[in-house]
TILUMNU-306779 format. One line per 2 residues: their letters; for each residue x, y, z of C-alpha. Coordinates in pm, 1 decimal. Each point is the difference from the previous one (the first is absolute). Layout:
a) X Y Z | ... .
! end
This chain:
ms) -3240.9 -2836.9 4846.3 | -130.5 -345.0 -80.5 .
es) 177.0 -313.3 120.6 | 102.8 -98.7 -355.0 .
sy) 146.4 344.3 -87.2 | 183.5 5.6 333.3 .
kk) 144.0 -343.5 -73.9 | 113.6 109.5 -349.6 .
rm) 161.5 312.0 142.5 | 186.9 -199.7 263.2 .
qr) 108.8 -254.4 -262.7 | 147.5 279.0 -216.4 .
kk) 176.6 139.6 307.3 | 139.8 -344.2 87.5 .
ey) 127.7 -52.4 -355.5 | 172.7 338.8 6.5 .
id) 160.5 -58.5 341.3 | 109.6 -352.2 -97.6 .
sr) 161.7 134.4 -319.8 | 188.7 267.5 200.1 .
id) 123.1 -264.5 245.5 | 122.0 -214.1 -292.9 .
qa) 193.6 298.8 -141.6 | 174.7 71.0 332.9 .
ni) 296.0 -233.1 -39.5 | 294.2 198.0 145.0 .
dk) 147.4 -81.8 340.9 | 215.8 270.4 158.9 .
gi) 30.1 209.2 310.2 | -235.6 294.8 -16.4 .
iv) -3.3 344.8 154.8 | -329.0 116.1 151.4 .
ll) -29.8 371.9 74.8 | -275.0 120.0 235.1 .
tg) -25.1 378.8 1.7 | -256.3 278.2 42.4 .
ng) -138.0 198.3 293.2 | -246.5 -260.0 125.9 .
kg) 36.3 -235.3 296.1 | 89.8 -363.1 -59.5 .
ks) 330.6 -7.1 -188.7 | 208.3 -143.0 284.5 .
ss) -290.3 -219.6 108.6 | -15.4 -149.0 -349.5 .
am) 374.3 -65.0 11.1 | -44.3 -178.2 333.8 .
gm) -267.1 -217.0 -161.2 | 251.0 -95.4 -272.1 .
ic) 248.4 -91.6 273.7 | -260.8 -234.9 148.8 .
ra) -52.2 -156.6 -343.1 | 373.3 -58.6 -41.1 .
lg) 28.2 -146.9 349.6 | -287.9 -232.3 -81.3 .
yd) 219.0 -141.3 -278.9 | 294.5 -30.2 242.5 .
mk) 191.4 272.8 -184.7 | 264.5 222.7 157.9 .
vg) -92.5 369.1 28.1 | 212.0 310.2 48.1 .
lv) -197.5 284.6 158.4 | 146.5 350.3 -13.1 .
ry) -200.2 274.5 169.6 | 71.6 369.1 -28.2 .
lk) -167.5 276.5 206.0 | -167.2 -229.5 253.8 .
gd) 279.7 22.5 259.8 | -94.9 -140.9 341.0 .
qq) -369.6 -3.8 -85.3 | -113.0 -364.5 5.2 .
tg) -305.8 -106.3 -193.0 | -203.2 -315.3 51.2 .
ed) 176.1 -165.9 -293.2 | 341.3 83.8 149.8 .
lf) -101.5 -167.4 326.4 | -135.6 -303.3 -186.8 .
le) 292.8 -46.2 -238.3 | 299.5 110.2 209.5 .
nh) 117.4 -349.5 99.3 | -90.6 -184.6 -318.6 .
pn) 297.3 -212.0 -111.6 | -49.9 81.0 -371.1 .
ii) 11.1 378.3 44.2 | 309.3 213.9 21.0 .
aa) -64.8 365.4 65.2 | 168.6 338.1 -10.3 .
hm) -165.8 307.0 145.9 | 103.4 362.6 -34.3 .
es) 47.2 89.0 364.6 | -71.1 371.4 -15.8 .
gf) -364.3 -35.8 -95.3 | -212.5 277.9 -140.8 .
tw) 214.9 279.0 -138.2 | -238.4 264.6 130.9 .
dt) 57.2 -135.2 352.4 | 379.5 3.5 -14.4 .
qd) 32.0 329.6 -191.2 | 364.0 -90.8 -59.4 .
ke) 63.0 -39.3 -371.9 | 362.5 -109.8 25.8 .
qd) -76.3 -263.6 263.3 | -294.5 -126.1 -205.9 .
ki) 224.9 -28.1 -306.2 | 253.3 -202.2 199.3 .
ka) -273.5 -233.9 130.1 | -155.5 -33.5 -347.3 .
ta) 337.7 -84.8 -152.2 | 72.4 -261.4 268.2 .
tw) -341.3 -158.0 -55.0 | 51.9 7.6 -378.3 .
ye) 332.1 -182.7 46.7 | -192.6 -284.8 166.6 .
ak) -268.2 12.0 -272.0 | 266.9 -39.6 -268.1 .
qf) 121.1 -314.9 175.6 | -353.8 -139.8 -20.9 .
ls) -26.2 99.8 -367.5 | 317.7 -190.7 -82.9 .
np) -88.3 -318.3 191.7 | -160.0 -269.2 -221.2 .
ei) -126.9 -184.0 309.3 | -239.3 287.9 75.5 .
av) -306.8 -50.1 -219.4 | -185.2 323.5 84.9 .
vv) 138.9 338.2 107.1 | -235.1 269.5 131.5 .
ld) 128.5 358.6 -15.3 | -261.9 171.7 214.3 .
ei) -20.2 381.8 -35.3 | 319.6 21.8 -207.9 .
ty) -161.6 253.7 -234.1 | 43.0 266.3 269.9 .
mi) 372.2 -72.2 18.0 | 31.5 69.5 -372.2 .
ny) -224.9 307.3 7.6 | 183.6 151.5 299.2 .
ky) 334.4 -73.4 -176.2 | 115.9 -219.7 288.9 .
le) 73.5 -273.7 -257.2 | 106.2 29.6 -361.8 .
es) -273.5 -127.4 -228.3 | 260.5 -130.1 -246.2 .
dv) 152.3 -219.6 274.5 | -341.7 -141.9 91.0 .
le) -86.4 -69.4 -364.5 | 336.6 -166.9 -61.4 .
al) -46.4 -233.5 298.3 | -350.9 -88.5 -119.4 .
in) 118.8 -71.7 -355.1 | 292.3 -215.7 117.9 .
rp) -186.8 -204.2 263.0 | -28.8 -381.4 -41.4 .
kd) -225.7 -72.3 -298.2 | -270.2 -184.7 197.2 .
qh) -12.5 239.9 294.6 | -322.9 196.4 47.9 .
vv) -2.3 353.9 141.0 | -286.8 197.4 152.6 .
it) 50.3 377.0 24.7 | -232.8 228.3 195.4 .
gr) -34.3 371.7 55.0 | -163.5 316.5 -124.2 .
aa) 109.8 193.9 -306.7 | 203.9 -275.5 -164.0 .
sq) 261.4 134.6 -240.2 | -34.9 -55.2 -373.2 .
gl) 307.8 -223.0 10.1 | -169.0 -235.1 249.9 .
id) -319.5 -0.4 -205.1 | 191.7 -79.9 -318.9 .
is) 194.2 -289.7 151.7 | -302.2 -160.3 171.6 .
dt) -204.3 -281.9 -151.4 | -316.1 82.6 194.7 .
vs) -90.3 348.5 122.9 | -304.6 74.2 214.8 .
ev) -99.3 344.2 121.4 | -202.0 5.0 322.2 .
ed) -240.7 294.0 4.3 | -89.6 188.6 317.6 .
ik) -375.1 55.5 7.2 | -60.3 22.0 374.5 .
ha) 215.2 -63.8 309.3 | -102.2 -40.2 365.5 .
fr) 296.3 211.1 120.8 | -148.5 308.4 -166.6 .
an) -305.8 -51.2 222.6 | 237.0 7.2 304.0 .
ir) -19.6 -376.3 52.9 | 324.5 -137.9 141.6 .
aq) 180.4 -302.2 -146.4 | -176.6 -309.6 126.2 .
kg) 162.3 -334.0 87.9 | -86.9 -267.7 -250.8 .
id) -44.9 256.5 -276.8 | 313.7 206.2 73.1 .
l) -96.0 312.1 -189.5 .
! end
């Protein structure tokens, strides 16, 4: 491709992008849903937390399924003054193998999440792995959707987890599906510090 045709192509692209930016004139809290079988959904949510903290925003972090397992981001963020967190204590449901106890823990964690979703001082709420709680029927999807709909109008929410329900997809403003092409664990490589997979 010649220099002049490249320049024309980039100019057309710039004009298109500039026109789309001009048309985007709505300010509101958005819901971002990160789903799919690939690795990186929670990691992406943690990146959005870092963005919010960079703007000195308050963040509510709600983590399901992780239990006592601490990741590098947990260690880094645990004492940050702009983060309030709630963690489902029982961890991975396949470890506990106690459905009733898991439901109790999920409900208690959801109670805290609802407090975050009703607090206008919290700019971003992350609901990490909540899709499992809906799929396993530990939480009522209708209750989750109602809390999301009735949250403060400028509050952003990031939802992660596999097999997101149609209700979550419908209510979200941005939906990304992370595809699993290859994973180190299937080659018997343990989770490694710094990558945490």
